[in-house]
C-alpha positions in Angstrom: -0.2 0.2 0.1 1.5 3.7 -1.0 -0.1 6.4 1.3 0.5 10.2 0.3 0.8 12.8 2.7 0.6 16.2 1.3 3.2 17.9 3.3 5.9 20.8 4.5 9.1 19.6 5.1 8.3 17.2 7.4 4.3 18.6 8.6 1.3 17.4 7.1 -0.3 20.4 5.2 -3.2 22.6 5.6 -4.0 22.8 2.1 -3.3 20.3 -0.5 -2.6 21.8 -3.7 -0.2 24.5 -2.0 2.1 22.1 -0.1 5.2 22.1 -0.8 5.2 17.8 -2.0 4.2 14.4 -1.2 5.9 12.6 1.2 4.8 8.7 0.1 5.1 5.8 2.5 5.1 2.3 0.9 4.0 -0.2 3.9 2.9 -3.8 4.4 0.4 -4.6 6.9 1.1 -2.0 9.6 4.3 -1.2 8.9 6.2 1.7 7.2 9.0 0.0 5.1 9.7 3.0 2.7 9.3 7.2 3.0 10.2 9.0 -0.7 9.7 12.9 -1.1 8.3 14.1 -4.5 7.7 18.1 -4.7 5.2 19.9 -6.2 4.8 19.5 -9.3 2.2 22.3 -9.3 -1.1 23.1 -8.4 -3.3 23.2 -11.3 -7.2 21.8 -11.0 -7.4 17.9 -11.3 -3.5 17.4 -12.5 -2.5 16.6 -8.7 -4.9 14.0 -7.7 -4.4 11.8 -11.3 -0.4 13.0 -10.5 -0.7 10.9 -7.9 -2.5 8.0 -8.9 0.3 7.5 -11.6 1.9 6.9 -8.4 0.3 4.1 -7.4 -1.2 6.4 -4.3 -3.9 4.2 -2.1 -4.2 7.0 -0.1 -4.1 10.5 0.5 -4.2 12.6 3.7 -3.7 15.8 3.9 -5.3 19.1 6.4 -7.5 20.1 3.4 -8.4 19.2 0.5 -11.5 21.0 -2.5 -14.0 19.4 -3.2 -13.0 19.0 -7.1 -10.0 16.3 -6.0 -11.3 14.9 -3.7 -14.3 13.5 -6.7 -11.1 12.9 -8.3 -9.3 10.4 -6.1 -12.7 8.7 -5.2 -12.9 8.2 -9.0 -9.8 5.8 -8.9 -10.4 4.8 -5.8 -7.9 6.2 -3.4 -9.2 7.1 0.3 -9.2 10.5 1.7 -8.4 11.3 4.5 -8.2 15.5 5.0 -8.3 17.3 9.1 -5.0 15.9 9.4 -2.7 17.6 11.4 1.0 17.0 12.7 4.2 14.9 11.7 3.7 13.6 8.5 5.3 10.1 9.4 3.3 9.7 12.7 -0.5 10.5 11.1 0.9 7.7 8.7 1.5 5.2 11.7 -2.0 6.1 13.2 -3.4 6.1 9.8 -2.3 2.5 9.8 -3.4 1.7 13.3 -6.8 2.8 12.5 -6.3 6.1 14.7 -6.5 8.6 11.9 -10.4 9.2 10.9 -11.3 11.9 7.9 -13.1 15.0 9.3 -14.9 15.9 6.5 -13.6 19.3 6.6 -14.0 20.4 2.3 -12.3 23.4 1.2 -15.2 24.9 -1.5 -13.7 28.3 -2.3 -10.5 29.3 -3.0 -11.2 32.5 -1.6 -12.7 31.7 2.1 -9.4 31.9 3.7 -10.4 31.0 7.5 -12.1 28.5 6.6 -9.3 26.3 5.2 -6.2 26.7 7.0 -5.4 29.9 5.6 -4.5 29.3 1.5 
């Protein structure tokens, strides 16, 4: 299983599309066996979900995310976890342990900065 974290440095980012990059963790069972960092290739509507799908991602974890991106992930059978925060590796381990659940906090409009973590 591959789990991607939208991250700024080693931390889960507030908003998926504007992150520095994606840490992709390869996992077996409840263990992380590898991780790799991919720089964000750019925020364009619909691009990043397909980019991560092409990398073989099964789960995406982020602080916040727009509804369009969520829909594309769902179409590709990629599980979306939003509302996460803190250390990226700790978020992956919490997900693997069954302790990380999505809050369902969807960013609806980029003009509403306070609703989506200030992006």
